[in-house]
C-alpha positions in Angstrom: 14.8 20.4 0.3 11.5 22.1 -1.0 12.9 22.7 -4.6 14.3 18.9 -4.9 10.9 17.4 -3.9 9.2 19.5 -6.3 11.6 18.8 -9.1 11.4 15.2 -8.3 7.8 15.5 -8.8 7.9 17.0 -12.1 10.1 14.4 -13.3 7.9 11.9 -12.5 5.6 13.1 -15.5 8.5 11.9 -18.1 11.6 10.2 -18.1 15.1 12.0 -18.1 15.5 12.1 -22.0 12.0 13.6 -22.5 12.6 16.5 -19.7 12.3 19.9 -20.9 13.5 23.5 -20.0 10.1 24.0 -19.1 9.8 21.2 -16.7 12.9 22.5 -14.9 11.6 26.3 -15.3 8.3 25.1 -13.5 9.9 23.1 -10.7 11.8 26.2 -9.7 8.5 28.4 -10.0 6.4 26.1 -8.0 8.5 26.3 -4.9 7.0 29.8 -4.3 3.6 30.7 -2.5 1.3 29.7 -5.5 -2.3 29.3 -4.2 -3.2 31.9 -1.4 -6.5 30.3 -1.5 -7.1 26.6 -2.4 -9.3 26.0 -5.9 -11.2 22.8 -5.0 -14.6 23.0 -3.4 -14.5 21.4 0.1 -18.2 21.1 0.1 -18.2 19.3 -2.9 -15.4 16.8 -1.6 -17.3 16.1 1.6 -20.6 15.6 -0.3 -19.0 13.0 -2.5 -16.8 11.3 0.4 -19.9 11.2 2.9 -17.4 10.3 5.6 -18.5 8.9 9.1 -17.5 10.7 12.3 -14.1 9.8 13.4 -12.3 9.4 10.0 -8.8 9.7 9.1 -8.1 11.9 6.4 -5.0 12.5 4.1 -5.0 15.4 1.8 -2.6 17.5 -0.3 -2.4 20.6 1.7 -2.2 23.3 -0.7 -3.3 26.7 1.0 -4.6 24.4 3.9 -8.1 26.1 3.1 -9.6 22.3 2.6 -7.9 20.6 5.3 -9.4 23.0 7.8 -12.7 22.9 6.1 -12.7 19.0 6.6 -13.2 19.6 10.4 -16.7 20.2 9.8 -17.0 16.2 8.9 -15.5 15.8 12.7 -12.6 13.6 11.5 -10.4 11.8 14.1 -7.4 13.4 12.3 -6.3 15.3 9.0 -2.8 14.9 7.6 -2.0 17.9 5.3 0.7 16.8 3.1 2.5 19.2 0.6 5.8 19.3 -1.5 5.7 23.1 -1.3 7.0 24.6 1.9 5.3 27.8 1.3 1.9 26.2 1.2 2.7 24.6 4.3 3.7 27.7 6.0 0.3 29.0 5.3 -1.4 26.3 6.9 0.7 26.7 9.8 0.1 30.4 10.2 -3.8 29.5 10.0 -3.6 27.0 12.5 -1.6 29.7 14.7 -4.5 31.8 14.2 -6.9 29.4 15.4 -4.8 29.0 18.5 -3.9 32.6 18.9 -7.1 34.6 18.4 -10.0 34.4 21.0 -12.9 35.6 18.6 -14.2 35.4 14.9 -13.7 39.1 14.4 -10.0 38.7 14.8 -9.5 35.4 12.7 -11.7 37.3 10.1 -9.5 40.4 10.0 -6.4 38.6 9.5 -7.3 35.9 7.3 -10.6 36.9 5.6 -10.3 40.7 5.0 -6.5 40.0 5.0 -6.1 43.8 4.2 -5.5 45.5 7.6 -2.5 47.4 8.7 -2.9 46.2 12.4 -2.3 42.6 11.1 1.4 43.2 11.1 1.1 43.8 14.9 -0.9 41.1 15.2 1.4 38.7 13.5 4.4 39.9 15.7 2.6 39.7 19.1 -0.1 37.1 18.7 1.1 34.5 16.0 5.0 34.7 15.7 5.4 32.7 18.9 2.8 30.1 17.8 4.7 29.2 14.7 7.5 26.7 14.3 11.3 27.8 13.2 10.3 27.1 9.2 7.3 28.8 9.2 8.6 31.8 11.2 11.6 32.0 8.8 9.4 31.9 5.8 7.0 34.5 7.1 9.8 37.0 8.3 11.8 36.7 5.1 12.2 40.2 3.5 12.2 40.9 -0.1 14.7 43.2 -1.6 13.0 46.5 -0.3 13.0 45.2 3.2 9.3 44.2 3.1 8.4 41.0 5.1 6.1 38.3 3.9 3.9 38.6 6.9 2.9 42.2 5.3 1.0 40.4 2.7 -1.8 40.5 5.2 -2.0 44.2 5.4 -2.9 45.2 1.7 -4.9 42.4 0.4 -3.3 38.7 0.8 -5.2 37.3 -1.8 -3.7 39.8 -4.3 -0.4 38.0 -3.5 1.0 34.8 -4.6 2.0 33.5 -7.9 -2.0 32.9 -9.0 -3.0 36.1 -7.4 -0.7 38.2 -9.2 -1.8 36.2 -12.3 -5.3 37.3 -11.6 -4.4 41.0 -11.1 -2.8 40.7 -14.6 -5.9 39.2 -16.0 -8.0 42.1 -14.5 -5.4 44.6 -16.4 -6.2 42.8 -19.6 -9.9 42.9 -19.0 -9.7 46.8 -18.2 -7.9 47.0 -21.6 -10.6 45.3 -23.3 -13.3 47.3 -21.2 -14.7 44.3 -19.7 -17.0 45.1 -16.5 -16.0 42.5 -13.9 -18.4 44.0 -11.5 -21.2 43.4 -13.8 -20.2 40.0 -14.2 -19.9 39.0 -10.5 -22.9 41.3 -9.4 -25.3 41.9 -12.5 -28.4 39.9 -13.1 -28.1 37.3 -15.5 -30.0 39.2 -18.6 -29.0 42.6 -17.5 -27.3 44.5 -20.4 -24.2 45.3 -18.8 -23.8 41.8 -18.2 -24.6 40.6 -21.5 -22.0 43.3 -22.9 -19.4 42.2 -20.6 -19.8 38.5 -21.7 -19.7 39.7 -25.3 -16.5 41.5 -24.5 -14.9 38.6 -22.6 -15.5 36.2 -25.5 -13.8 38.7 -27.9 -11.1 39.0 -25.7 -10.7 35.0 -25.3 -10.7 34.4 -29.0 -8.3 37.2 -29.8 -4.6 36.9 -31.2 -3.4 38.2 -27.7 -4.9 35.5 -25.9 -3.8 32.8 -28.3 -0.3 33.8 -27.7 -0.7 33.8 -23.9 -2.0 30.7 -23.5 0.1 29.0 -26.0 3.4 29.9 -24.0 3.9 27.3 -21.3 5.7 29.6 -18.8 3.0 32.1 -18.8 0.8 29.5 -17.4 3.1 28.6 -14.7 1.1 31.0 -12.3 -2.1 29.1 -12.5 -0.1 26.1 -11.3 -0.2 24.2 -14.5 2.8 22.3 -15.3 3.8 21.2 -18.8 2.4 17.8 -18.6 -1.0 19.0 -17.3 -1.0 21.9 -19.9 -1.6 19.1 -22.7 -4.2 17.3 -20.7 -6.1 20.5 -20.2 -6.1 21.1 -24.1 -6.9 17.6 -24.8 -6.3 18.6 -28.6 -8.4 21.8 -28.5 -7.0 25.4 -28.3 -6.1 26.4 -24.9 -7.9 29.5 -25.1 -11.3 28.1 -26.0 -10.8 25.5 -23.0 -10.1 28.2 -20.6 -12.8 30.3 -21.7 -15.4 27.4 -21.3 -13.9 26.9 -17.9 -14.1 30.6 -17.0 -18.0 30.4 -18.1 -18.6 27.8 -15.8 -16.9 29.5 -13.0 -18.9 32.8 -13.3 -22.1 31.2 -14.6 -22.3 27.6 -13.2 -23.8 28.6 -9.7 -25.1 31.8 -8.0 -22.2 34.3 -7.6 -23.7 35.5 -4.3 -22.7 32.0 -2.7 -19.8 31.4 -5.0 -16.5 32.5 -3.2 -14.3 31.1 -6.0 -16.0 33.6 -8.4 -15.4 36.5 -6.0 -11.8 35.7 -5.8 -11.6 35.5 -9.7 -13.4 38.6 -10.3 -12.6 40.6 -7.1 -9.6 39.2 -5.5 -11.4 39.2 -2.2 -14.3 37.7 -0.2 -17.3 39.8 0.1 -17.4 39.7 3.7 -17.5 37.9 7.3 -20.5 35.7 8.2 -21.8 32.4 6.9 -22.2 32.9 3.4 -20.0 33.0 0.3 -16.9 31.9 2.3 -14.6 28.6 2.7 -16.2 26.8 5.5 -13.3 27.5 7.6 -13.6 31.2 7.4 -17.3 31.1 8.1 -18.4 32.5 11.6 -20.7 29.5 12.4 -17.7 27.1 12.0 -15.0 29.2 14.1 -15.3 27.3 17.5 -15.1 23.8 15.8 -12.0 25.3 13.7 -10.5 26.3 17.2 -11.2 23.3 19.1 -10.1 21.0 15.9 -6.9 22.8 14.9 -4.8 20.0 17.0 -6.3 17.6 14.6 -4.7 19.0 11.4 -0.9 17.5 10.9 1.2 19.4 8.5 3.6 17.3 6.5 6.3 18.1 4.1 6.9 15.0 2.0 6.1 13.3 -0.9 2.4 12.0 -0.7 3.2 8.4 -1.9 6.0 8.1 0.7 4.1 9.6 3.4 1.4 7.0 2.8 3.9 4.1 2.9 5.4 5.3 6.3 1.7 4.9 8.0 0.4 1.8 9.3 -1.8 -0.4 7.4 -5.7 0.1 7.2 -5.2 3.6 8.8 -6.8 5.8 6.3 -10.4 6.3 5.5 -10.0 9.3 2.8 -7.6 10.3 0.5 -7.7 13.7 -1.5 -5.3 13.9 -4.4 -6.5 17.1 -5.8 -5.2 17.3 -9.5 -1.6 15.6 -8.6 -1.9 12.6 -11.0 -2.0 14.9 -13.8 1.7 15.5 -13.0 2.5 11.9 -12.8 4.0 9.0 -15.1 1.8 5.8 -15.1 4.3 3.9 -13.1 4.3 6.7 -10.3 0.5 6.6 -10.5 0.6 2.6 -9.9 3.0 2.9 -7.0 0.7 5.9 -5.5 -2.7 3.6 -5.4 -0.5 0.5 -4.3 0.4 2.8 -1.1 -3.1 3.8 -0.6 -4.4 0.2 -1.2 -2.0 -0.8 1.9 -2.7 2.3 3.9 -6.5 2.5 3.3 -9.3 0.9 5.6 -11.7 -1.5 4.1 -14.0 1.4 3.4 -11.4 3.9 2.1 -12.7 6.5 -0.5 -10.3 8.6 -2.8 -11.3 11.7 -4.7 -9.4 13.7 -7.1 -9.7 16.3 -10.0 -8.2 16.2 -13.5 -7.5 19.1 -16.0 -9.3 16.8 -19.0 -12.3 14.7 -18.6 -11.0 11.2 -18.2 -9.4 9.6 -15.0 -5.9 8.5 -15.4 -6.9 5.1 -13.7 -8.9 4.2 -17.0 -5.8 4.2 -18.9 -4.7 0.6 -20.5 -1.5 0.7 -18.8 -3.0 1.0 -15.5 -5.5 -2.1 -15.9 -4.4 -3.9 -12.8 -5.6 -1.0 -10.7 -9.0 -1.3 -12.4 -9.4 -4.8 -10.9 -8.9 -3.3 -7.3 -10.6 0.1 -7.6 -14.0 1.5 -9.4 -14.9 4.8 -10.3 -18.4 5.7 -8.3 -20.2 7.1 -10.9 -23.0 8.8 -8.5 -20.5 10.2 -6.2 -18.2 11.6 -9.0 -21.2 13.2 -10.6 -22.3 15.0 -7.2 -18.8 16.3 -6.7 -18.5 17.6 -10.3 -22.1 19.2 -10.2 -21.3 20.8 -6.8 -17.8 22.1 -7.4 -18.3 26.0 -7.4 -14.6 26.5 -8.8 -15.6 25.3 -12.3 -11.9 25.0 -13.4 -11.6 21.3 -13.6 -12.6 18.9 -16.6 -13.3 16.1 -14.1 -14.0 15.1 -10.5 -13.3 11.4 -9.7 -14.3 9.4 -6.7 -13.0 5.7 -6.2 -13.7 3.0 -4.1 -12.5 -0.6 -3.8 -14.4 -3.2 -5.6 
């Protein structure tokens, strides 16, 4: 079921005659755990949405970080919808942790540090009973040497997943190129060590090796980039140059002492417990709100459009699409927004990112949608400016005309 839903989503980007072996390979690849951390900034989302207390939110789940972090806005409920059962299993594990762990220190040890041998015992004794059958089966599954997936949390969870391993490969390349990642993360802007590291980074990204890597679609699957989105990301420019510019925005756009995305990119871990440089759901000050609100998060394994069509009319106040429309053909985007129009409340707001700069709703073939929806320029600009991950080309906030 998991593979079929993802395969159907990838096929939505093109008709059967245009489908390629890359599409089929990506559908197979993406059924795995890709993101151990979601790469959209939830604080930017909430700043753009400005939701009233008691809102109903529908979001694509991914790793579940943002669905949980939205609890800081005091919603009535949050539907976390995803095609990928691995990502939903991660969200369910976090919800189990909020129910099972009595204090922030335990929650931090398991999900923040995520590198203690004691976590294996915590999983078996405290979390296992809190999981449904699907999530148990996922985390109990063993690899070829007999190691269960829940052991990811004993040796550095954020080094796992497809993206975590890809970042590990990038670190090896950086070591080969003698790039000081610590200087990029912690050095003063004008320090000689950081200036040299940035110079070496520039040379690496403009080398023949990086042009080869970024020119091969399969090598970008671990970034969660399907073939259709890869074309949008490039936008006609060499992909190595686009990725270089996005990486610079990630590590230079915001102070790294408060940018946990930069820490994950350059260190593959968070700096430590507390209230700073962490996703909101992992901050100590929000722990009680997370615990008390865990029952408001509803994981859903489904196609987002079909799920929206199953809800009562005028039910939803906010829809967060992440970058999913980059995968979609115009007819699927049209059907999705028709479902949002039916399901959304009078004041519904929709936010999403794009690999390129342009919103798909501005395309000529989607002109009918432009009669119903308008891009809120101020909120879109706020979201883009505040988004610390820096990896997307566009942030878009829409509301009804």
